[in-house]
N, C-alpha and C positions, 0 to 999 in steps of 0.2 A: 478727619480723614476717612472715616467712613463710606463719608459720599463723595470723596475724590475717586477712593479707592474702587468702585464699582465700575463706573464708566470708563477708568482707565483700562479697563480689561476687555473693554468691548462685547460685554454680554459671557465674558465666561468666567468668571468670578463665584458663581455661584456653582458652577459645574465642578471647577477643582476647589473650593470649597469643601462641597459635599462630599468629593472623592477623598479629600484629606480626613474629614471627620469620621466618615465610616472606614476610611482605613486605619487610623486610629483606633477605633473602638474593637475594629476586627482583630490588630495584634495586641490590645491590651486583654482581650479574652483567650488568645491564642498562648499569652504569656501567663496567664492566670492557669491555665490547664496544663501548662508545660510542668513535666517533671525534674528535668536536667536545671540545675539552677545557673549555670554559664546563658544556658539559651534564653531562662527565663531573664536574665538583665540586659541579655541583647535585645529581644521582643519589647520589655517592658520601654529600653531607651527609644528603639523607632516606633512605639505607639505616642511618647510624649513629644518624640520628633513631628511626628505628623500634627500632632496639639499645636506646637511651637507653630510648624509651617501656616497653619488653617489661619491662625489670628493674623500673621504679617503677610499673608497673602491678600487677604478680605481689606486688610487694612492699605493695601496698595502701596507697600516699601518697595524699594528698588534691589535689585537681584533676586527678587524671591523666587523667580521663573528658574533661573540655573540652578539653586538651591532643590527646587523640586526635581528639574532634571536628575542630580546628583542621586535626590531620594530617590527615585525610581530604579536608575542602576545599581544601588544598592540594596534595594528591594528584589532585583533578579538576582543579583551573588547569593544572597542570603537565602532567597527558593529555593535555588540550585543546591545548597548546602541542607536545607531541610529537608528536602525530597527525600536524600540519603541517609537522613539522622532521627526527624521526628515524623516522618511519615509522607506519602507523597501527596497526600490531600492538603496537609497544612502548607507545602512548599508551593504546591499548584495555586493555591489561594494567595499567596503571598506575592506569587509573580504575576499573576492576574492582576492582581492591583496595584504592582510596580509600572506594567504596561498600561494600566488606564490611566495612571497619572501621568506618564510620559506624554502620551496621547494627547491627553486634557492641556496638558502646561505648554507643549512644544506649539510656537508659532505656526499661523494657519501655512504659512508658505511653504513651511518645510512639515508639513502635517503628512502629504502622501507618501513619503517617503518614510514615515514611523508606520504606515498602517502594514508595511507588510512585515512589521517585528513581530504578532503572533504568530502567522506562520514560520516565519524565520527562527523563532523562539522554538516552537514545534520540530521542526525540525532539525536544529542544533541538539535540543537533548533527548529526542525517543529515535532519533536516524543517526546523525553523525556521531553525537556521544557514545552511543550503544555499537554502533561499527568501530569506534576507537578501542572501546573495551573489549571488543572481539578479537580485534587486529593485537593489540597486546598480548591477548591469554593466547593468540596461536602462537608466539614466540615462546612462552614455557612450557615448562615439566608438568607432567600429571605429577598428583602428589599420592603418596603409599596407602590410602585409602580415599582417593577420587581427590577432587578439588585441585587447586594448581600449587607449584614451587615457585617463589621468583628465583627461576634460572633461566636464564635466556638461553635458547638452542633453538637450531633448525629440522631437527629431528622432524616433527611434525609435517611441514612440507614435504622432506626425502620420503618421508613415510607413504604422503599422498602420492608419489608416482609409483608405489608399488603395483605391477598391472593387476593386481586385482580391482584395484579401488579405479586404476584406468579403467579396465573395461568396463564398471559400473558406470563410469561417468560417461563413456561411450555409449552406455546403454542407453542411460536418462536421454542423452542428446538425442539419440534415435526414437526412442518413444515420444519425444517432445516435439520432434519434428516432422512423425507420421501421423501425431495428431493434431499437428497444425494443418497439413496437408490435406487429412479427412475432412475436417472443420470447415476448410476453403472449399473444399468440393461440393459439401452437403450445404454449407450458410451461404454461397454465391448463388443459386439458382433462389432458394429461399427468400434472399433481399432482395432478385432483383424482379420475383414474382409480388412480392410485397410493393415494392416501387413502383409498378406499371399496375397495380389493381385500383380501381375506383377511389378517388378521394374519401370516401364514408366509412370505407370498409379498412382503411391503414392504420387507423387508430387500436380498432378491434383486433388487427394481427399484432402489432406491436404488443399489446397486453398478451397475448396468447404467447409470444417468444418470453416473456417477462416472468409468467407465471411460474417459472422453476427456480426464480429467484425468491419466491415467498415461502421456500419450506428452507430448511436447512439442510446445506450439502452434505452432511453425516447420514440424516437420515434418508437421501435421497440413494446415497451409496450403498446401502445398508440395504434399499428396496431394491435395488440393481441384483444385489448376492441373493436375494430371493429368487427373483427373476431366472440367475443363470445355473442355480442350485439343482444336483441331479436329481431334485424331486420337483422341480420348479416349474412353470406353466410349458418354457418351449422344451424341456424335454419330455414331460407329459403331452401335450401336443403331437411330437414327432413319433412318440412309440404309439398313441392312440390312432395315428393316420398310419402305422404299419413301415413308417420309412427306416425308422433302427430296431433294432432290438432290445441295445440296451442303453443305459443313459451316457451323451455325451459328456465329456470332463470340457467343459465351458468355463466354471469357475477356477481361480487360482492358475490362471495360464497369463503370459504375458498380451494375448490378444482382449483378455476379459478387463486388463491393466488400459489398454488403448479404448477400446467400449468405452469405459469409465471415462475416461479424463474427454472423449469425446461427446458424451452425454452432458458431464458438467461442464465444458468449457465453449459450447457449440453457441450458445447465446453473446457471449463476448465477441464470436467472430460476426454474426449476422447483425449485432448494434450498427458498428461502424461502418460495415457495408452498404448497408438502409440508410445510413445517414450520408454517405457520399452520394448511392443511386439516386435518392430523392431527388437531390440537387441536378441530379443531370439532364441536361437538354436534349431529349429525344430525338428531336428536328436534326441533329447530327447525324443521326442513323439513319433517315430518310435521304438524307443529303448524300450519303455515302450509297445508297442505293440508286438515287439517281443516276451518281458518277459510275454505276456497272458492277457494284461491289455484292457478294451475296451474303448470306446470315452470318458465315464465319468469319468473311474478311472483314466487314461491318465491327462485330466483335474484335477482332484481333486488332485491329487499326483504329477504333473508334473509341470502343467501351471501355475495355480492357485498361490501354494508356492512361484516358482519363478519371479510371476510377481506381487505377494504383495506389492513391495515398489511404485508400478505406482498407483496400487489400493487405496493403503492410501495416496500418494502426489493426487489424483486428487478427492479423497472424502475431504480432509483438504480443496480443493480449492475452493471446493462448499460448505460446512457446513459455512465455515467462513462468504463470504460474506451473503449466505442465513439468517442466525443466527440474523441476524442485518439489513436486507432489511427494507428499508422502501416505495421506489419509488413503487415496485411491489405492495405489500398489500394495499397502501391506491389508486392506479389506480383500481386494481381488484377485490381488497376487500370491498371497502369503509369501512362502518362501522362497517360491521358484524365481518371482521379479524382485530384484533390490536395485531400487533406484538411488540416487544420492540424498534424497531428503529420507530416506529411510537409512542412510548408516548415518548422517546428521544426531537424528533422533535417538537412535541407539547410543552412540558415543556421547551424548548429553546423557540421557536419562536411564540409561541400563549401567553402563560399564564405567561410568561418569569421568571420559576421559575430555575432559571441555577442553583442553588446548589443541586436540586432534580435531575435535568436533568443530573447534572454531576455523582450524584451519582450511577444514573442508568447506564452512560456512562463506571461507572468504573467495574460494575457488569458485563455489557454485555463485557468489556474487559478480566474480569478475567474468563469468560466462555471460549474465544476465545483464551485464551493463557492456559487453559487446553486441548483444543482441540487439541492445537499444541503439547503439552507436550507429548501428548499420541502419535501423531504421529513421535516425534524425539523418544520417548523411542521404540517404536514397531516396526517401521518402516525407521527410519531417517538412521540407519547404513548401510550402504556399502553393497550389495550381490553381490557376484560373480553367474554370469549367468552360 
């Protein structure tokens, strides 16, 4: 039976057998370290089940692949449960083992479909499931000492329609739009110059654009605070040159917030634009000149329409994080500039009004979703340059 079983699996017996053995050992070790008696029994049973499946698989008994796939599905369900009971690490280990077993035991013809399982699992657990929790909490009442009460109401969304919060939302949209526009005005010429630079310089210029990513965003924002403060280098230089007699109020203003957002988000605009312009066929511009077009007409009728996908991609990458920013407005805007991200942070961490903070989070998510849908509808289609 052993000699017949191995060839019958077409070289996959050792892989599946090894995964089952490793899974059984790890699950039994987790069972031995578990304090809860019920989970210890469940994990011990899973470990012995893996051992039994390993023996039947290597012997080539019929119907075992179906049992292994069922075991993989059971492991995913138990792993999700363990994340919220015994800990995130234990649950993730069980889920990863289950996905590995499923991929190894599935017939090769259906393997491409299963390869999306890890990504789908990640999105399901850490995005869809989390958003579902926030959606449920947004319809609940706040507890007397924070937290939630299981009483379903609509008052959180009604409160979000208060003129104060509507003004904050509109202010957040305005700041994000201004930031996106400034990044486009600055980033497009930079990306164009990079694309037209000699090939030997392009990689160097690209590295220079990516250097800000080597430093933490919070550290860069704090450095910008030092530059803008009353005794900072800008005010010091202006006062030393005699242009001003007293320091300017550069910090804790809306302009400081916009400057900080542009400073932080500019690379996200330049990189998509550079990727689009690098593939652009500039012989089309020469053809436009031959047909009588000047520089502005060539840009408006040829370059801009064909690079619009990069413009939309960069604008989306800048607008989405800008509209929900809270670190930059908190540090550079102070109490004078409040964005929707600051309100959400305040509701969750300070006043502990989780339902209202969840409602505002879903409203912000809807705004981001609308921006993404506009990008997909207007510029998401592939265009031939």
